[in-house]
Structures are given as structure tokens and as C-alpha cells.
C-alpha positions in Angstrom: -2.0 38.7 -15.6 -2.8 37.5 -19.1 -1.6 34.3 -20.9 -1.3 34.6 -24.6 -2.2 31.8 -27.0 0.9 31.6 -29.3 -1.1 30.4 -32.2 -3.9 32.8 -32.5 -2.6 35.7 -30.2 -6.0 35.6 -28.4 -5.7 36.3 -24.7 -6.9 33.7 -22.3 -7.5 34.7 -18.7 -5.4 33.2 -15.9 -8.7 32.5 -14.2 -9.7 30.1 -16.9 -6.4 28.3 -16.9 -6.5 27.9 -13.1 -10.0 26.5 -13.4 -8.8 23.9 -15.7 -5.7 23.2 -13.5 -8.0 22.6 -10.6 -10.0 20.0 -12.4 -6.8 18.3 -13.6 -5.3 18.3 -10.0 -8.6 16.8 -8.7 -8.7 13.9 -11.1 -6.0 11.6 -9.6 -7.8 11.5 -6.3 -11.2 10.7 -8.0 -9.5 8.1 -10.3 -7.9 6.2 -7.4 -11.0 6.3 -5.2 -13.6 5.2 -7.8 -14.9 1.7 -7.2 -15.5 -0.6 -10.2 -17.5 -3.1 -12.0 -18.6 -6.5 -10.6 -16.1 -9.2 -11.6 -17.1 -12.6 -12.9 -14.9 -15.0 -11.0 -16.2 -18.0 -13.0 -14.5 -16.5 -16.1 -11.1 -16.8 -14.5 -8.9 -19.8 -15.4 -6.6 -19.1 -12.5 -7.1 -17.9 -8.9 -6.7 -14.1 -8.6 -3.4 -12.8 -7.3 -3.3 -10.4 -4.4 -0.8 -8.2 -2.5 -0.4 -6.6 0.9 2.4 -4.2 1.8 3.0 -3.6 5.4 5.5 -0.9 6.7 6.6 -0.6 10.3 8.0 2.9 10.3 10.5 2.2 13.3 12.0 -0.9 11.7 13.6 -3.6 13.7 16.8 -4.0 15.7 19.0 -5.2 12.8 21.4 -7.3 14.9 18.4 -9.6 15.9 16.6 -9.5 12.6 19.1 -10.2 9.9 20.6 -13.6 9.4 24.4 -13.7 9.4 25.8 -12.3 6.1 27.5 -15.5 5.4 24.4 -17.7 6.0 22.6 -17.3 2.7 20.4 -19.2 0.4 17.9 -21.9 1.5 20.1 -23.4 4.1 20.5 -20.2 6.1 20.2 -20.1 9.8 17.4 -18.3 11.3 18.1 -15.1 13.2 16.8 -14.6 16.7 13.7 -12.7 15.5 13.0 -15.1 12.6 12.9 -18.0 15.0 9.5 -16.9 15.8 8.6 -17.6 12.2 10.2 -21.0 12.1 6.8 -22.7 11.4 6.5 -20.9 8.1 10.2 -20.6 7.1 9.6 -22.2 3.7 6.9 -19.7 3.0 8.9 -16.5 3.2 12.2 -15.0 2.0 14.2 -12.6 4.1 16.3 -9.9 2.4 19.3 -8.0 3.4 21.3 -5.3 1.7 18.3 -3.7 0.0 17.2 -0.1 -0.2 15.2 2.6 -2.1 17.9 4.5 -3.9 18.1 8.2 -2.8 15.1 7.8 -0.4 16.7 9.4 2.7 15.7 11.7 5.6 14.8 9.1 8.3 11.3 9.3 9.5 9.8 11.2 6.4 10.8 8.3 4.3 7.9 6.1 5.5 5.6 7.7 3.0 8.0 6.5 0.2 8.0 2.9 1.2 5.7 1.9 -1.7 6.6 4.8 -4.0 10.4 5.0 -3.8 10.2 8.7 -4.6 13.6 10.2 -3.8 14.5 12.9 -1.2 11.2 13.1 0.8 12.4 15.9 3.0 13.6 18.1 0.3 12.0 21.4 -0.6 9.1 21.1 -3.0 8.9 17.3 -2.6 5.9 15.7 -4.2 5.3 12.0 -3.7 4.7 9.7 -6.8 2.2 7.0 -7.3 2.5 4.0 -4.8 2.6 0.4 -5.9 -0.9 -0.3 -4.7 -2.4 2.5 -6.5 -0.5 1.7 -9.7 -2.2 -1.7 -9.5 -5.6 -0.2 -8.6 -5.5 1.9 -11.7 -5.1 -1.1 -13.9 -7.0 -4.0 -12.2 -9.0 -2.3 -9.4 -12.1 -2.7 -11.5 -12.1 -6.5 -10.9 -13.1 -6.2 -7.2 -15.6 -4.1 -5.1 -12.7 -2.1 -3.6 -9.7 -1.2 -6.0 -7.7 -1.1 -2.8 -7.8 -0.8 0.9 -5.6 1.7 2.9 -5.2 0.6 6.4 -3.3 2.0 9.5 -2.5 1.4 13.0 -2.3 4.3 15.4 -2.3 6.7 12.5 -3.7 10.2 13.1 -6.3 10.9 10.5 -4.7 12.4 7.4 -1.2 12.4 8.9 0.5 9.7 6.9 -0.2 6.7 4.6 1.4 4.1 2.3 -1.0 4.9 -0.5 -0.5 7.8 -2.9 -2.2 8.7 -6.2 -0.5 9.6 -9.5 -1.1 13.2 -8.6 0.8 12.9 -5.4 -2.3 13.0 -3.2 -2.3 11.0 0.0 -5.1 8.4 0.6 -6.1 8.5 4.2 -6.0 5.3 6.3 -8.9 3.4 7.8 -7.7 2.9 11.4 -10.7 1.2 13.1 -11.2 -2.5 12.3 -14.9 -2.3 12.9 -15.1 0.3 10.1 -13.2 -2.0 7.7 -15.5 -4.8 8.7 -18.6 -2.8 8.0 -17.2 -1.7 4.7 -16.6 -5.3 3.6 -19.7 -6.9 4.9 -22.4 -4.5 5.9 -24.0 -2.7 3.0 -25.9 0.5 3.6 -29.6 1.0 4.0 -31.7 1.4 0.9 -31.7 5.1 1.5 -28.0 5.2 1.8 -27.7 3.2 -1.5 -30.0 5.7 -3.1 -28.0 8.6 -1.9 -24.8 7.0 -3.2 -26.4 6.5 -6.6 -27.4 10.1 -6.6 -23.8 11.1 -5.9 -22.5 8.8 -8.6 -25.0 10.4 -11.1 -24.0 13.9 -10.0 -20.3 12.9 -10.6 -21.3 11.6 -14.1 -22.9 15.0 -14.9 -19.8 16.9 -13.7 -17.6 14.8 -15.9 -19.9 15.5 -18.9 -19.7 19.2 -18.1 -15.9 19.1 -17.8 -15.5 17.2 -21.1 -17.7 19.8 -22.8 -15.7 22.7 -21.4 -12.4 21.0 -22.3 -13.5 20.5 -25.9 -14.1 24.3 -26.1 -10.6 24.9 -24.8 -9.2 22.7 -27.4 -10.3 25.2 -30.1 -8.4 28.0 -28.3 -5.0 26.6 -27.4 -1.8 25.7 -29.2 -0.6 22.2 -30.4 1.1 21.1 -27.3 -1.8 22.1 -25.1 -4.2 20.3 -27.4 -2.2 17.0 -27.0 -2.4 17.5 -23.2 -6.1 18.1 -23.4 -6.6 14.9 -25.6 -4.8 13.0 -22.8 -7.1 14.7 -20.2 -10.3 13.8 -22.2 -9.1 10.2 -22.5 -8.8 10.3 -18.6 -12.3 11.7 -18.2 -13.8 9.0 -20.4 -12.0 6.3 -18.4 -13.2 7.9 -15.2 -16.9 8.0 -16.6 -16.6 4.2 -17.3 -15.4 3.5 -13.7 -18.2 5.6 -12.3 -20.8 3.5 -14.3 -19.0 0.4 -13.0 -19.2 1.8 -9.4 -23.0 2.1 -9.7 -23.1 -1.7 -10.5 -21.3 -2.5 -7.3 -23.8 -0.6 -5.3 -26.5 -3.1 -6.2 -24.5 -6.2 -5.7 -24.8 -7.9 -2.3 -21.8 -8.0 -0.1 -20.3 -11.2 1.0 -21.6 -12.9 4.2 -19.2 -12.6 7.1 -17.9 -15.7 8.7 -16.4 -13.8 11.6 -17.9 -11.4 14.1 -17.5 -7.8 13.9 -14.4 -6.8 15.9 -14.4 -4.7 19.0 -12.0 -1.7 18.4 -9.2 -1.3 21.0 -9.7 2.1 22.6 -6.2 2.7 23.8 -3.2 3.4 21.6 -1.3 1.3 24.1 -3.1 -1.8 22.6 -0.9 -1.4 19.6 -0.4 -5.2 19.0 -4.1 -6.0 19.3 -4.7 -3.4 16.6 -2.1 -5.0 14.4 -3.6 -8.5 14.9 -7.1 -7.1 14.0 -5.9 -5.4 10.9 -4.2 -8.6 9.8 -7.6 -10.3 10.3 -9.3 -7.7 8.2 -6.8 -8.1 5.4 -7.3 -11.9 5.4 -11.1 -11.5 5.4 -10.9 -9.0 2.5 -8.8 -11.3 0.4 -10.8 -14.4 1.3 -14.0 -12.9 0.1 -12.2 -11.3 -2.9 -13.4 -7.8 -1.9 -10.1 -6.4 -3.0 -6.7 -7.7 -4.2 -4.7 -4.8 -3.0 -4.0 -3.7 0.6 -1.5 -1.4 2.4 -1.0 -1.2 6.1 1.0 1.5 7.8 2.0 0.6 11.4 2.7 4.0 12.7 5.1 3.1 15.5 6.4 6.7 15.6 2.9 7.8 16.7 2.6 5.1 19.4 3.0 5.6 23.2 4.5 3.1 25.8 2.7 0.1 24.4 1.8 -3.2 26.0 3.4 -6.4 24.9 2.2 -9.8 26.2 0.9 -7.9 29.3 4.1 -6.2 29.8 4.0 -2.4 29.8 7.3 -1.2 28.2 9.2 1.6 29.9 8.9 4.4 27.3 7.2 5.6 24.1 7.9 3.4 21.1 9.6 6.2 19.3 11.9 7.1 22.2 12.8 3.3 22.6 13.9 3.3 19.0 16.4 6.0 19.9 18.0 3.8 22.5 21.6 4.9 22.3 22.5 1.3 23.2 20.7 1.6 26.6 20.2 -2.0 27.7 16.8 -1.4 29.3 15.5 0.4 26.2 16.9 -2.2 23.9 15.3 -5.0 26.0 11.8 -3.4 25.6 12.4 -2.7 22.0 13.4 -6.3 21.5 10.1 -7.4 23.2 8.2 -5.3 20.7 10.1 -6.6 17.7 9.7 -10.2 18.7 5.9 -9.7 18.9 5.9 -8.1 15.5 7.5 -11.3 14.2 5.0 -13.5 15.9 2.1 -11.7 14.5 3.5 -11.7 11.0 4.2 -15.5 11.3 0.6 -16.0 12.3 -0.6 -14.0 9.4 1.4 -16.1 7.0 0.2 -19.3 8.7 -3.4 -18.0 8.7 -3.4 -17.3 4.9 -1.7 -20.7 4.3 -4.5 -22.5 6.3 -7.2 -21.1 4.0 -7.8 -23.4 1.0 -8.5 -21.7 -2.4 -9.1 -23.9 -5.5 -6.2 -26.3 -5.6 -3.9 -24.3 -3.4 -4.1 -21.9 -0.4 -4.8 -18.3 0.0 -1.1 -17.7 0.6 -0.2 -19.3 -2.7 -2.1 -16.5 -4.3 -1.2 -13.7 -1.9 2.0 -11.7 -1.8 2.9 -10.3 1.6 5.6 -7.6 1.9 6.7 -6.7 5.3 9.5 -4.2 5.9 10.5 -0.6 6.9 11.7 2.7 5.6 14.5 2.5 8.3 17.3 0.2 8.4 18.2 1.4 11.9 15.8 3.9 13.6 18.5 4.6 16.3 20.6 6.3 13.7 17.9 7.2 11.1 19.6 5.4 8.2 17.4 4.3 5.3 19.8 1.6 3.9 19.9 -2.1 4.5 16.2 -2.2 5.1 14.7 -5.2 7.0 12.5 -6.9 4.4 10.4 -10.1 4.4 8.5 -11.3 1.3 6.1 -14.2 1.6 3.7 -16.2 -0.4 2.5 -15.4 -3.9 3.7 -18.6 -5.6 7.4 -17.9 -5.3 10.1 -20.2 -4.2 10.9 -19.2 -0.6 12.7 -20.4 2.4 15.9 -18.4 1.6 18.0 -15.6 2.6 18.5 -13.3 -0.3 21.7 -11.4 0.7 23.1 -8.3 -1.1 26.0 -6.0 -0.3 25.1 -4.2 2.9 27.2 -1.3 2.0 26.2 -0.9 -1.6 22.6 -1.9 -1.6 20.3 -3.5 -4.2 17.3 -1.7 -5.3 14.1 -2.9 -3.5 11.9 -1.4 -6.3 13.1 -4.4 -8.4 10.8 -6.5 -6.1 8.0 -4.3 -7.1 8.3 -5.2 -10.8 8.0 -8.9 -9.8 4.8 -8.0 -7.9 3.3 -6.2 -10.8 4.1 -9.1 -13.2 2.7 -11.6 -10.8 -0.5 -9.5 -10.6 -0.7 -9.9 -14.4 0.3 -6.3 -15.2 2.8 -6.0 -18.0 5.6 -3.9 -16.7 9.4 -4.0 -16.6 9.9 -0.8 -14.6 8.7 0.9 -11.4 10.2 4.0 -9.8 14.0 3.4 -9.5 14.0 -0.3 -10.4 16.7 -1.7 -12.7 14.9 -4.9 -13.6 13.2 -7.8 -11.7 14.5 -8.9 -8.3 17.6 -11.2 -8.5 17.2 -14.7 -7.0 13.4 -14.7 -6.7 11.8 -17.4 -8.9 8.3 -18.7 -9.2 7.6 -22.1 -7.6 
């Protein structure tokens, strides 16, 4: 098959086009993964802003999570689950009646929790960029790691909250010890030398690609030249980030105040894994190693887990399809309550850490939620969402219509703006989130 240049009528082989397309498809992954330049914190007038997005892909029993629909605003009555977070009630907002417009399909929707890409189970679906990677592309150069992608009980390469602009999934780090080593233990001199060699090799590849693309510019039509111009701009930006990455390789890592964690060996130790990943996130933020973290709690992939020494009766997934069975719902309630305790502890831990004139929580936005409003029926409406910290006015129940839901991506616009990124739109947002104000 031959493709004809409509300007010159010169034939260009399909092989050449595919080679170019292969490079283009590879770029987003490289772009999102590239580390960046050392950041001079002394130049900042204000403490850095941070974000962690957490998704429990089996959600929570709605009847115990949501406050009463009539109990709204700052005087709302805590729900049974939220009673476990009473000690930090003024530090978070609970939301009801929110959703991702047109994100359906039950379980497959978990990969869209931070992308809001519609119809994830449809034929030919391709995910869009996640909120964390959108931020990483713009401010990731300010820290050693543009982002961290974490997971609990995630099978390698099976699912993630983080997706590049090209629709490529970023795999999760699932071992707390590996995350700890990444944050605090630099490689040996030989390993750093090898990393520098790989970076230099990448630089030479980018130079070659740029030269080849310039040659193609002379052989294609006007529209293709415009696309290639955009591509070359991306190559130049990537080259800069690769140079910045080399600077990080020679910058000492922070000194750990905590001991390296021991990894739980059994998937049943699900809650211990969650607690340790919360610790890793706090350490990463406290050392300003990154300002951008996602954490996928893969409950679907979890067995009959242990909760406070109690072994539940069935696998986590099976419990979520309880069919109103009292025993299953009782076990699921135990699990949900433990989630709320751990989340409350994370918020309290961030609040206890002083940073400049405030606390780490003042400068850290914590988003906790699910792609499922009710895992028993697979609905993806009325999502359970908690939003904490970040310098917002909290201690409130932001209640929206539980039948005609309000777009959760509006919250993502607030997050972007709080991170210092000029934006008035993300995915299916219609503006900023109503009722959420800065303190």
C-alpha cells in the first residue's frame, strides 16, 4: 500500500509513516515518566501545594457512608462511617450526589476515576490523561518525581489511576519497601553511571528523531507539517526534561526519619498495606520528593481479608455483591469502617506535621472516593467522595441531587487551580466546584 503526498504527488511508503507513528505513540509514556530538574525551594514565597487521589474500587455501603440528605452544610450530622473521622471533621468535606458524566460499566470505571473518560467498556475505548499526569506534565519538573503511582493488591500492569495523554497506563508500585527505597536510597555509583548512560542514549535518540522529522517536513502537506511542528516542540520539551533528569541523578536524596517498612506478604493483610502506603505518601510529601500521588486500592483483586484480627467470611469482591445478606453486609461494614479509620488517621497525620506557618495538611489536597456508588448494583452514580485539606473551608456536607448528579470533574478544576495551574476545564467539567471555597 502506498500513501500519496497530495502536494507533490510523491509516494511515501506506509512503512515510513508507521515508523513515525510508532515514535509519536511512544512519546507520551516517555514524557510522563521523565524526571525533572532540581527545584530551589528557597525561591518559593509560599509552601508547595500537593495532591493525592485515592480510589477504593468497590466503594462503600452508601446507607452508612452518606449523611442524611437533609443534613447539609457545616452543621450536618456525621453518618455512622464518618463518626470514625470525627476527630478531623473540620478538615474534610463529604460530598453526595456527584458523578463522572457518562462514565458507566461498573468495575471497568475504576480506571476513569481521575480521567473521567466516558464509556470505559465500549468498543475501541481509549483512556484520556489522568488528573495527576496532567499536573505532572506542567509542574512535575519541580520535584525529583513528577508523580508517584501506588497500588494495594494490584496485579502488575492490570490497573492504575494514572494514564498518560496518549492513553498509556502507568503501572503501580505495590511494595512499600520499593517506594521507600525510591524516595530515600539512591543507587550505587555504578547504577548512577548506568542511569546517566541511559539518559544520554535517550538524548541521542531524540536528536535522531528530530533530524528525521525535519526531513519528513519537506515531503508532506501543510496539515502534516503543522502536526510535525507540534511534534518537534514536544521533542524539544522532552530533551529539556531529560537534561533536568540528569541533574536529579547527582542530587542527594533526603534522609529518612522512618525505618524502611516490611512488606506484608499476604494479600489478606490488605489494611496493613493501605496504612503503609498512606505512610509512604506522607513521607514523599514531607520531603517534597513529589507533589502528586495516586493510590489504587484494588479491592476487586483482594481475597477474604483480615480486619482488626477478624477474618471476614468471603472475598472482598463477593462481599460487595451481598444481595442484602446480613452476614455479608456485616463483614463489608467492618471493612468499610476500617477504611474510614485509616483515612482519618492519614488526615490527622498530615495535620500533625508542621510546615512553615501551617501544617502539611494545609498544603495537601486529599481526594478519597470510588468509581462505584453501590458495588452491589454496579451503579456509577452518587459516588462516595471525601475531600480534605489543601487550604479549603471544610467541615461540611456538600449535597447535590442524588438522582441528577453534579459533575465531580468540577472538583478537578479546583485542584488544578490550587496547584497553580491556570485552567478552567478538565474532562467533562462545567466550571469549578460549587460550595467549595478557600479558607
